[in-house]
PLY file of the C-alpha trace (Angstrom):
ply
format ascii 1.0
element vertex 310
property float x
property float y
property float z
element edge 309
property int vertex1
property int vertex2
end_header
-5.99 40.20 20.39
-5.31 38.16 23.74
-2.27 36.14 23.78
-1.91 32.86 26.02
0.13 32.38 28.87
1.14 29.57 31.05
-0.21 31.40 34.20
-2.68 29.18 36.10
-6.44 29.99 34.78
-8.96 31.52 37.06
-10.22 29.09 39.51
-13.60 28.66 38.87
-16.07 28.49 41.63
-17.30 25.11 42.00
-20.52 23.51 39.96
-23.36 22.59 42.33
-22.03 19.64 44.28
-18.42 20.11 43.02
-15.42 19.91 45.40
-13.11 22.72 45.63
-9.57 22.36 44.49
-7.20 21.00 47.13
-6.14 23.94 49.48
-8.31 26.58 47.85
-11.07 28.47 49.59
-14.07 29.32 47.23
-17.26 31.14 47.82
-20.41 29.32 47.74
-22.20 29.03 44.12
-25.07 31.36 44.30
-27.44 28.99 43.05
-27.94 27.20 39.49
-27.86 30.64 37.68
-25.12 30.42 34.92
-23.92 34.09 35.63
-23.12 33.20 39.12
-20.56 30.96 38.05
-16.99 31.80 37.44
-14.84 30.96 34.02
-14.53 27.11 33.50
-10.94 25.96 34.89
-9.73 22.66 33.46
-7.89 21.87 36.55
-11.23 22.01 38.43
-13.36 19.64 36.61
-17.03 19.20 37.38
-16.36 15.41 37.81
-14.63 13.31 40.29
-11.79 10.84 40.47
-14.87 7.93 40.47
-16.05 9.11 37.12
-12.71 9.58 35.50
-11.70 6.04 36.46
-14.90 4.69 35.32
-14.41 6.15 31.89
-10.66 4.66 31.89
-12.06 1.33 32.84
-14.62 1.72 30.30
-12.20 2.12 27.41
-10.46 -1.32 28.44
-14.10 -2.83 28.44
-14.76 -1.61 25.09
-11.67 -2.76 23.73
-12.17 -6.21 25.06
-15.91 -6.23 23.30
-14.40 -4.93 20.43
-11.83 -7.85 20.03
-14.66 -10.37 21.14
-16.81 -8.96 18.04
-14.11 -9.39 15.62
-13.55 -12.72 16.67
-17.26 -13.72 16.46
-17.44 -12.04 12.57
-14.45 -14.03 11.69
-15.88 -17.31 13.28
-19.31 -16.73 11.32
-17.39 -16.34 8.11
-15.17 -19.07 8.21
-17.08 -21.68 10.47
-18.10 -23.60 7.48
-14.64 -24.41 6.52
-12.70 -24.56 9.67
-12.83 -26.69 12.92
-12.51 -25.32 16.51
-8.42 -25.88 16.39
-8.17 -24.63 13.09
-10.09 -21.37 14.25
-7.86 -20.62 17.14
-4.74 -21.40 15.08
-6.09 -18.85 12.19
-6.60 -16.12 14.97
-2.91 -15.87 15.34
-2.00 -15.92 11.56
-4.97 -15.37 9.36
-4.60 -12.09 7.52
-8.34 -11.63 7.31
-8.84 -12.17 10.98
-6.20 -9.75 11.87
-7.50 -7.09 9.51
-10.96 -7.52 11.35
-9.23 -6.87 14.63
-7.77 -3.81 13.66
-10.80 -2.17 11.90
-12.98 -3.41 15.10
-10.72 -0.73 17.08
-12.51 2.05 14.99
-15.79 2.00 16.66
-14.15 1.34 19.93
-12.57 4.33 19.52
-15.53 6.25 18.69
-17.40 4.80 21.48
-14.69 5.63 24.06
-14.56 9.28 22.79
-18.45 9.40 23.35
-18.12 8.19 26.80
-15.50 11.24 27.73
-17.42 13.34 26.26
-20.57 12.83 27.97
-18.47 12.97 31.31
-16.45 16.34 30.14
-19.66 17.76 28.77
-22.42 16.55 31.13
-24.09 15.41 28.12
-23.51 18.72 26.28
-24.36 21.14 29.29
-20.86 22.22 29.13
-18.48 23.48 26.14
-16.02 20.44 25.62
-12.93 22.64 24.37
-13.04 25.15 27.05
-13.45 22.24 29.94
-10.17 20.14 28.62
-8.22 23.40 27.70
-8.33 22.91 23.95
-6.30 25.96 23.41
-2.04 26.77 23.11
0.11 27.95 25.69
2.57 30.74 25.16
5.65 28.43 26.01
3.87 25.42 23.71
2.89 26.40 20.25
2.74 24.11 17.49
6.33 23.97 16.42
7.86 23.66 19.74
5.44 20.41 20.17
6.13 19.29 16.78
9.62 19.41 17.66
9.66 17.67 21.10
7.56 14.90 19.38
10.42 14.18 16.95
12.84 14.74 19.73
10.92 11.73 21.77
10.61 9.76 18.66
14.36 9.64 18.14
15.19 9.22 21.72
12.59 6.09 21.56
14.58 4.70 18.72
17.68 4.97 21.00
15.88 3.21 23.74
14.99 0.63 21.47
18.25 -0.16 20.70
19.68 -0.13 23.96
17.03 -1.96 25.84
15.70 -4.28 22.90
13.07 -7.17 23.11
11.38 -9.76 20.96
8.88 -9.04 18.04
5.63 -8.11 19.29
2.09 -9.05 18.28
1.95 -5.53 16.45
4.74 -6.26 13.98
2.73 -9.62 13.23
-0.23 -7.19 12.35
1.89 -4.97 9.96
3.29 -7.88 8.37
-0.04 -9.84 7.70
-1.35 -7.57 4.63
-1.24 -4.20 3.38
-4.72 -3.56 4.22
-3.74 -4.03 7.95
-0.84 -2.23 7.42
-2.77 1.14 6.26
-5.81 0.59 8.64
-3.28 0.68 11.58
-1.50 3.72 10.18
-4.99 5.43 9.81
-5.95 4.66 13.26
-2.64 6.01 14.66
-3.15 9.27 13.40
-6.92 9.88 13.09
-8.26 8.45 16.23
-5.54 7.19 18.70
-3.90 10.64 19.70
-7.56 12.25 20.16
-9.28 9.57 22.23
-6.11 8.53 24.36
-5.28 12.28 25.33
-9.13 12.83 26.29
-9.25 9.48 28.34
-5.86 10.13 30.21
-4.97 13.90 30.29
-8.61 15.27 29.52
-10.44 13.39 31.58
-8.46 11.20 34.37
-5.86 13.59 35.08
-7.77 16.73 36.54
-9.71 15.06 39.22
-6.46 13.29 40.25
-4.49 16.34 40.17
-7.02 18.11 42.68
-7.33 15.18 44.70
-3.60 14.38 45.08
-1.40 17.37 43.78
-0.11 17.34 40.30
3.30 15.32 41.04
1.23 12.22 42.25
-1.41 12.59 39.44
1.52 12.79 36.90
2.70 9.32 38.10
-0.58 7.81 38.80
-1.70 8.59 34.94
1.51 7.80 33.52
1.88 4.34 35.08
-1.65 3.45 34.34
-1.24 4.48 30.74
2.13 2.03 30.69
0.59 -0.81 32.56
-1.87 -1.32 29.64
1.40 -1.46 27.06
3.02 -3.69 29.44
0.46 -6.42 29.71
0.37 -6.15 25.67
4.18 -5.86 24.76
5.88 -7.36 27.93
8.16 -8.88 25.70
9.68 -6.06 24.30
10.97 -3.67 27.29
12.42 -1.26 24.81
8.79 -0.47 23.37
7.51 -0.31 26.95
10.12 2.23 28.02
9.50 4.44 25.30
5.82 4.54 25.61
6.11 4.95 29.39
8.54 8.02 28.64
5.91 9.50 26.26
3.37 9.22 28.89
5.13 11.01 31.49
6.32 13.89 28.94
2.77 14.37 27.82
1.12 14.07 31.43
4.05 16.93 32.45
3.13 19.24 29.80
-0.69 18.78 30.81
0.40 19.90 34.18
2.76 22.51 33.39
0.08 24.32 31.06
-3.14 23.24 31.96
-4.28 22.64 28.37
-4.84 19.53 26.47
-4.11 20.91 22.87
-0.51 20.59 23.19
-0.34 17.21 24.28
-2.34 16.53 21.41
-0.32 17.77 18.76
2.69 16.21 20.55
0.91 12.70 20.44
-0.25 13.35 16.73
2.90 14.28 15.47
4.82 11.24 17.38
2.03 8.97 15.86
2.25 10.75 12.54
5.99 10.01 11.91
5.36 6.34 13.04
2.56 6.17 10.45
4.31 7.30 7.61
7.19 4.71 8.32
4.60 2.10 8.88
3.04 2.62 5.36
6.80 3.00 3.76
8.36 0.19 5.34
7.82 -2.17 2.62
9.65 0.04 0.24
12.46 1.10 2.65
13.31 -2.65 3.14
14.41 -2.75 -0.48
16.92 -0.18 0.26
18.12 -1.63 3.76
17.68 -4.62 5.96
15.79 -4.09 8.97
17.16 -5.47 11.98
14.77 -6.45 15.18
15.79 -3.57 17.04
15.07 -1.00 14.13
11.47 -2.54 13.62
11.04 -2.20 17.38
11.72 1.65 16.71
9.39 1.72 13.99
6.67 0.58 15.69
6.62 2.64 19.06
3.81 4.89 19.01
1.43 2.82 16.99
1.29 0.16 20.03
-1.10 2.71 21.26
-3.81 2.14 18.40
-4.80 -1.02 20.31
-4.59 -0.04 23.70
-4.63 3.43 25.45
-0.93 4.72 25.20
1.38 6.26 22.74
0 1
1 2
2 3
3 4
4 5
5 6
6 7
7 8
8 9
9 10
10 11
11 12
12 13
13 14
14 15
15 16
16 17
17 18
18 19
19 20
20 21
21 22
22 23
23 24
24 25
25 26
26 27
27 28
28 29
29 30
30 31
31 32
32 33
33 34
34 35
35 36
36 37
37 38
38 39
39 40
40 41
41 42
42 43
43 44
44 45
45 46
46 47
47 48
48 49
49 50
50 51
51 52
52 53
53 54
54 55
55 56
56 57
57 58
58 59
59 60
60 61
61 62
62 63
63 64
64 65
65 66
66 67
67 68
68 69
69 70
70 71
71 72
72 73
73 74
74 75
75 76
76 77
77 78
78 79
79 80
80 81
81 82
82 83
83 84
84 85
85 86
86 87
87 88
88 89
89 90
90 91
91 92
92 93
93 94
94 95
95 96
96 97
97 98
98 99
99 100
100 101
101 102
102 103
103 104
104 105
105 106
106 107
107 108
108 109
109 110
110 111
111 112
112 113
113 114
114 115
115 116
116 117
117 118
118 119
119 120
120 121
121 122
122 123
123 124
124 125
125 126
126 127
127 128
128 129
129 130
130 131
131 132
132 133
133 134
134 135
135 136
136 137
137 138
138 139
139 140
140 141
141 142
142 143
143 144
144 145
145 146
146 147
147 148
148 149
149 150
150 151
151 152
152 153
153 154
154 155
155 156
156 157
157 158
158 159
159 160
160 161
161 162
162 163
163 164
164 165
165 166
166 167
167 168
168 169
169 170
170 171
171 172
172 173
173 174
174 175
175 176
176 177
177 178
178 179
179 180
180 181
181 182
182 183
183 184
184 185
185 186
186 187
187 188
188 189
189 190
190 191
191 192
192 193
193 194
194 195
195 196
196 197
197 198
198 199
199 200
200 201
201 202
202 203
203 204
204 205
205 206
206 207
207 208
208 209
209 210
210 211
211 212
212 213
213 214
214 215
215 216
216 217
217 218
218 219
219 220
220 221
221 222
222 223
223 224
224 225
225 226
226 227
227 228
228 229
229 230
230 231
231 232
232 233
233 234
234 235
235 236
236 237
237 238
238 239
239 240
240 241
241 242
242 243
243 244
244 245
245 246
246 247
247 248
248 249
249 250
250 251
251 252
252 253
253 254
254 255
255 256
256 257
257 258
258 259
259 260
260 261
261 262
262 263
263 264
264 265
265 266
266 267
267 268
268 269
269 270
270 271
271 272
272 273
273 274
274 275
275 276
276 277
277 278
278 279
279 280
280 281
281 282
282 283
283 284
284 285
285 286
286 287
287 288
288 289
289 290
290 291
291 292
292 293
293 294
294 295
295 296
296 297
297 298
298 299
299 300
300 301
301 302
302 303
303 304
304 305
305 306
306 307
307 308
308 309
């Protein structure tokens, strides 16, 4: 049985019309015969920067469309009993509208994953797992990834305490109803980690690394990741700082290993701890009061459920 290593994967000869990695000379592909193409290399994808940025931008558009559809469904449901002014107020406080907004993220995530899958596989022409590097690294197995995730979570709590911040919209969602709370926790572990890793470190990072080098690509991807959350949570810099740190670590792991699976496990465990706390919070409150800083710590990773980030 072969064992995974952290050595760079063999460089694939370019697909027809595909650029070679920066600074690497590769022989020309001998036509379209699959036998003439070298093994797939996740760091030398068949798509370019433009397609990758298109997937990232498309993910943001889908989030916006999902939010608008949730508002439309709520308006249609309540239009007989509310005027326009009451509707706007309800959009901030009504538990039913908040639940609609949370549930609308599920089809948005599924469509976003489909968009990423189409680019990665060329609509089924390439194997998804091999192309994104869905395998283990010798230095990053499951337990090391899980330990790193827990360490990042603990450090995130420290950042939230040191930096602090005001309550965010996510805290309002969590407090609105049990249905919204459980739906949010489900999204945080079932869809957010895989969708966000595919978009940022599976689709966006590889062509950027090929064009600009790994250091610049790590900075660009991490800042794009953080910028979405800054727009959402500008009034809580503790959450933004923790999410930004998580993004840099995840992207560094992707650059260091050439694989996406370790990034997904780190993200999944990080969000999983948070999801457990979200579900358990009403019971924990009976044991000890919760300060604003502690609430910020509790919601660190779930901020990613509504954007593309943690």
